[in-house]
C-alpha positions as CSV (number, residue, x, y, z in Angstrom):
1,M,14.9,73.7,-250.2
2,T,16.2,75.5,-247.1
3,K,19.5,74.2,-245.9
4,Q,19.4,72.7,-242.4
5,K,21.7,74.4,-239.9
6,T,24.5,72.5,-238.4
7,K,23.6,71.4,-234.9
8,G,25.9,71.3,-231.9
9,I,25.2,69.9,-228.4
10,G,27.3,71.4,-225.6
11,L,28.2,69.8,-222.3
12,L,27.9,72.5,-219.8
13,S,29.6,72.1,-216.5
14,G,28.7,75.6,-215.2
15,G,31.9,77.6,-215.3
16,L,32.7,80.7,-217.3
17,D,34.4,78.5,-219.9
18,S,31.2,76.7,-220.7
19,I,29.4,80.0,-221.2
20,L,32.2,81.3,-223.4
21,A,32.2,78.2,-225.6
22,V,28.5,78.8,-226.4
23,K,29.1,82.5,-227.1
24,V,32.0,81.8,-229.5
25,L,29.9,79.4,-231.4
26,Q,26.9,81.7,-231.4
27,E,28.9,84.0,-233.7
28,Q,28.3,81.4,-236.5
29,D,25.1,80.2,-238.1
30,L,24.6,77.2,-235.9
31,T,21.8,75.6,-233.9
32,L,23.1,75.1,-230.3
33,S,21.6,73.3,-227.3
34,G,23.1,72.2,-224.0
35,I,23.0,69.2,-221.7
36,T,24.3,68.7,-218.2
37,F,24.6,65.5,-216.1
38,T,23.8,64.7,-212.5
39,T,24.8,61.9,-210.1
40,P,25.0,61.9,-206.3
41,F,28.5,63.3,-206.7
42,F,27.7,66.5,-208.7
43,R,24.6,68.4,-209.3
44,P,23.2,70.0,-212.5
45,D,22.4,73.4,-211.1
46,E,25.6,75.1,-212.4
47,G,25.1,73.7,-215.9
48,L,21.5,74.9,-216.0
49,A,22.6,78.4,-214.8
50,A,25.3,78.5,-217.4
51,G,22.8,77.8,-220.1
52,L,20.6,80.5,-218.9
53,M,23.5,83.0,-219.0
54,A,24.6,81.8,-222.4
55,G,21.0,81.9,-223.8
56,I,20.5,78.3,-224.8
57,A,18.2,75.5,-223.5
58,V,19.9,73.0,-221.3
59,R,18.5,69.5,-220.4
60,V,19.5,67.4,-217.4
61,F,20.4,63.7,-217.7
62,D,20.9,61.4,-214.7
63,I,23.8,59.0,-215.2
64,T,24.0,57.6,-211.7
65,E,23.8,53.9,-212.5
66,I,26.4,53.8,-215.2
67,H,28.6,56.3,-213.3
68,L,28.7,54.1,-210.2
69,E,29.6,51.1,-212.4
70,M,32.5,53.1,-214.0
71,L,33.7,54.3,-210.6
72,K,34.5,50.7,-209.5
73,N,37.3,50.3,-212.0
74,P,38.1,53.4,-214.2
75,S,40.4,52.6,-217.1
76,Y,42.6,55.7,-216.3
77,G,42.5,55.4,-212.5
78,Y,41.8,58.1,-210.0
79,G,43.1,61.6,-209.2
80,R,44.1,62.5,-205.7
81,Y,41.1,60.8,-204.1
82,M,38.4,58.9,-206.1
83,N,37.9,61.3,-208.9
84,P,38.2,59.3,-212.2
85,C,38.3,62.5,-214.3
86,I,39.3,61.1,-217.6
87,D,36.8,58.2,-217.5
88,C,34.1,60.5,-216.2
89,H,34.5,62.9,-219.0
90,A,34.6,60.1,-221.5
91,L,31.4,58.6,-220.0
92,M,29.6,62.0,-220.3
93,L,30.8,62.4,-223.9
94,R,29.7,58.9,-224.8
95,E,26.3,59.6,-223.4
96,A,26.2,62.9,-225.2
97,G,27.1,61.2,-228.4
98,R,24.2,58.8,-228.0
99,I,21.9,61.9,-227.6
100,M,23.6,63.5,-230.6
101,G,22.9,60.5,-232.7
102,D,19.3,60.2,-231.6
103,E,18.6,63.8,-232.3
104,G,20.5,64.1,-235.6
105,A,23.0,66.7,-234.3
106,D,26.4,67.1,-236.0
107,F,28.9,67.7,-233.2
108,L,29.5,68.0,-229.5
109,F,31.3,70.9,-227.8
110,T,32.7,71.7,-224.4
111,G,34.3,74.6,-222.6
112,E,37.6,72.7,-222.0
113,V,40.8,74.7,-222.3
114,L,44.0,73.0,-223.2
115,G,46.4,72.8,-220.2
116,Q,44.0,74.4,-217.7
117,R,43.5,71.3,-215.5
118,P,46.6,69.1,-214.8
119,M,44.8,65.8,-214.9
120,S,41.9,66.1,-217.4
121,Q,42.9,68.8,-219.8
122,R,46.4,67.9,-220.9
123,R,46.8,67.3,-224.6
124,D,47.2,63.6,-224.1
125,A,44.2,63.5,-221.6
126,L,42.0,65.1,-224.2
127,R,43.0,62.5,-226.8
128,A,42.4,59.7,-224.3
129,V,38.9,61.1,-223.5
130,E,38.1,61.2,-227.2
131,K,39.3,57.6,-227.8
132,L,37.6,56.2,-224.7
133,S,34.3,58.0,-225.5
134,G,34.2,56.8,-229.1
135,M,33.6,60.3,-230.2
136,E,36.9,61.0,-232.1
137,G,36.6,63.9,-234.5
138,L,33.2,64.9,-233.1
139,I,34.2,66.9,-230.0
140,L,34.8,70.6,-230.6
141,R,36.5,72.7,-228.0
142,P,36.0,76.3,-229.2
143,L,38.2,78.0,-226.7
144,S,41.3,76.0,-227.7
145,A,40.3,74.6,-231.2
146,K,43.2,76.2,-233.1
147,L,45.7,74.4,-230.9
148,L,44.0,71.0,-231.4
149,P,43.4,68.7,-234.5
150,P,40.4,69.9,-236.5
151,T,37.1,68.2,-236.0
152,R,34.9,66.9,-238.8
153,V,32.7,70.0,-238.8
154,E,35.7,72.2,-239.2
155,L,37.2,70.1,-241.9
156,D,34.1,70.2,-244.0
157,G,33.6,73.9,-243.3
158,R,30.3,73.7,-241.4
159,V,32.1,75.4,-238.5
160,D,34.6,78.1,-239.4
161,R,37.9,77.2,-237.7
162,N,39.3,80.7,-238.2
163,R,36.6,82.1,-235.9
164,L,37.6,79.8,-233.0
165,L,40.2,80.5,-230.3
166,D,43.6,79.4,-229.2
167,I,43.5,79.8,-225.4
168,Q,45.7,77.5,-223.3
169,G,47.1,77.3,-219.8
170,R,45.8,78.1,-216.3
171,S,45.6,81.9,-216.7
172,R,42.1,83.3,-216.8
173,K,43.0,86.6,-218.4
174,R,41.7,86.0,-221.8
175,Q,38.5,84.4,-220.5
176,I,37.9,87.5,-218.4
177,E,38.5,89.8,-221.3
178,L,36.1,87.7,-223.4
179,A,33.4,87.9,-220.7
180,M,33.7,91.7,-220.7
181,G,33.3,91.7,-224.4
182,Y,30.2,89.6,-224.3
183,Q,28.8,91.7,-221.5
184,I,28.8,88.7,-219.2
185,H,28.9,89.9,-215.5
186,D,28.7,88.0,-212.2
187,Y,29.9,84.8,-213.9
188,P,30.6,81.8,-211.8
189,N,34.0,80.6,-210.5
190,P,35.6,77.8,-212.4
191,A,33.3,74.8,-212.2
192,G,34.0,72.2,-209.6
193,G,32.5,70.8,-206.5
194,C,32.6,67.1,-207.4
195,L,32.4,65.2,-204.1
196,L,34.8,62.6,-205.4
197,T,37.6,65.2,-204.8
198,K,36.6,65.7,-201.1
199,E,38.6,63.6,-198.6
200,G,35.9,63.2,-196.0
201,F,33.2,62.1,-198.5
202,V,35.6,59.7,-200.2
203,R,36.5,58.0,-196.9
204,K,32.8,57.2,-196.4
205,L,32.4,56.1,-200.0
206,R,35.4,53.7,-199.8
207,D,33.9,52.3,-196.6
208,L,30.5,51.8,-198.3
209,L,32.1,50.0,-201.3
210,S,34.1,47.7,-199.0
211,V,30.9,46.2,-197.6
212,R,28.5,46.7,-200.6
213,A,29.6,45.9,-204.1
214,D,26.6,47.4,-205.8
215,P,25.3,50.4,-203.9
216,D,22.3,52.3,-205.2
217,R,21.7,56.1,-205.4
218,R,20.1,56.2,-201.9
219,D,23.2,54.5,-200.4
220,V,25.4,57.2,-201.8
221,E,23.1,60.0,-201.0
222,L,23.2,59.0,-197.3
223,L,26.9,59.5,-197.3
224,K,26.2,63.3,-197.8
225,R,24.3,63.5,-194.5
226,G,25.1,63.0,-190.9
227,R,28.0,61.5,-189.1
228,H,28.9,57.9,-190.1
229,F,30.1,55.2,-187.7
230,R,31.2,51.7,-188.5
231,L,30.6,49.6,-185.4
232,P,32.6,46.6,-184.2
233,S,30.3,43.9,-185.6
234,G,30.2,45.7,-189.0
235,S,26.9,47.6,-188.6
236,K,26.6,51.1,-190.0
237,C,25.1,53.9,-187.9
238,V,24.3,57.3,-189.4
239,V,23.7,60.1,-186.9
240,G,22.1,63.4,-187.9
241,R,24.0,66.7,-187.3
242,S,21.0,69.0,-187.0
243,A,17.2,69.2,-187.3
244,A,17.5,69.7,-191.1
245,D,19.9,66.8,-191.3
246,N,17.4,64.6,-189.4
247,A,14.7,65.5,-191.9
248,H,16.9,64.6,-194.8
249,L,17.8,61.3,-193.2
250,Q,14.2,60.5,-192.5
251,A,13.4,61.1,-196.1
252,L,16.2,59.0,-197.4
253,A,15.7,56.0,-195.1
254,G,14.0,53.0,-196.7
255,S,11.7,50.6,-195.1
256,N,14.7,48.4,-194.2
257,W,16.4,51.0,-192.1
258,M,15.9,51.2,-188.3
259,R,15.4,54.7,-186.8
260,L,16.7,55.5,-183.4
261,Q,16.0,58.6,-181.4
262,V,16.3,60.1,-177.9
263,V,13.2,60.4,-175.8
264,G,12.7,63.5,-173.6
265,H,15.6,65.6,-174.9
266,P,16.4,67.2,-178.3
267,G,18.8,65.0,-180.2
268,P,19.7,63.4,-183.5
269,L,17.9,60.9,-185.5
270,A,20.1,57.8,-186.2
271,L,19.7,55.2,-189.0
272,M,20.9,51.6,-189.0
273,P,20.2,48.9,-191.6
274,E,17.6,46.8,-189.8
275,S,18.9,43.4,-191.0
276,E,22.5,44.1,-189.9
277,V,22.2,45.1,-186.2
278,P,23.5,42.6,-183.6
279,E,22.7,43.5,-180.0
280,P,26.2,44.9,-179.1
281,D,26.1,47.3,-182.0
282,L,22.6,48.4,-181.1
283,L,23.7,49.2,-177.6
284,L,26.7,51.1,-178.9
285,A,24.5,53.1,-181.4
286,A,22.2,54.0,-178.5
287,R,25.2,55.3,-176.5
288,I,26.4,57.3,-179.5
289,I,23.2,59.2,-180.1
290,A,22.7,59.8,-176.4
291,A,26.2,61.4,-176.4
292,Y,25.1,63.7,-179.2
293,S,21.8,64.6,-177.5
294,D,21.2,67.7,-175.4
295,A,20.6,65.7,-172.3
296,P,22.6,66.8,-169.2
297,E,26.1,65.4,-168.6
298,D,26.0,62.0,-166.9
299,A,22.2,61.7,-167.3
300,L,20.5,58.5,-168.0
301,V,19.1,58.9,-171.5
302,T,16.3,56.9,-173.0
303,V,16.7,55.8,-176.6
304,E,13.9,54.3,-178.6
305,W,13.7,52.5,-181.9
306,R,11.2,50.5,-184.0
307,Q,12.2,46.9,-184.8
308,S,10.1,44.1,-186.2
309,G,7.0,46.3,-186.0
310,R,7.3,47.3,-182.4
311,W,8.9,50.0,-180.4
312,E,11.8,49.2,-178.1
313,R,13.5,51.4,-175.4
314,L,16.8,51.3,-173.7
315,D,18.3,53.5,-171.0
316,V,22.0,54.4,-171.5
317,P,24.3,57.0,-169.8
318,K,25.4,60.1,-171.6
319,E,29.1,59.8,-172.2
320,A,31.8,62.1,-173.7
321,L,32.0,62.2,-177.5
322,A,35.6,61.2,-177.4
323,A,34.6,57.7,-176.3
324,F,33.2,57.0,-179.8
325,R,35.7,58.8,-182.2
326,E,37.4,55.5,-183.0
327,Y,34.2,54.3,-184.8
328,M,33.7,57.4,-186.9
329,I,34.4,56.9,-190.6
């Protein structure tokens, strides 16, 4: 009977380290595949590209719902903004572990390097992630494995620990040397780009969570488009920044969102939740989008919107943008 190869599933974030982790393991007789995750806060594109460069198949899994739930109260708190790095990594590994079990794989692996990131890749943070994920002894980090406790597949000899590496710290010198040796060129910068580390986005997210305890994916996707205003009575107004932005807002708006637009002049599309718009906020929203339109200064601008199945119009003066900065989130 032919002996079945040991199977590893890699979590690919998209940076060079992810690619190198695959390459190091490919030097052994293993079956490797990759997964990458997506939420409104980070995309899978980099992970897919890393898999292509490393030569393994990568699948995408959407974890939006459980990620939003975790984000409300992460066990290990946040980084500088709202980035729950330890809890996020643990969540991904827990989900990867479920996939590993379903598919009969033997271990998980990542491109993490001991000491490279100050919050999530300290020795104690790596231990915390393993414990929180429930995957203790099953997470192999090939680039730093010799500096970490051996995993089960190392202990039983299915993965040769002697052929793994001992990289640590923030220097990229050894990774660059490895990339050259593996003939990897034009590799990506260190993976990143999570919107939960971006101050402007986090400000809008905190505002959303303050008024909606259980936002859905569309609520969060809207935060990535347009200028956001919180009006005095509590209504939200989202104003497009460009024609492309307007198109995205139009696509994201559900049936319960009111659309406002300027008549007779190029201008933004604005969205407001239809059930939450008292008359003073509606008037203020009309003034805001008139201010962002291309109408002449001091012109009287017509704004229209559809409410309760019929079109309404209102004429408002075009004012200076400074008049509305206090409402911008």
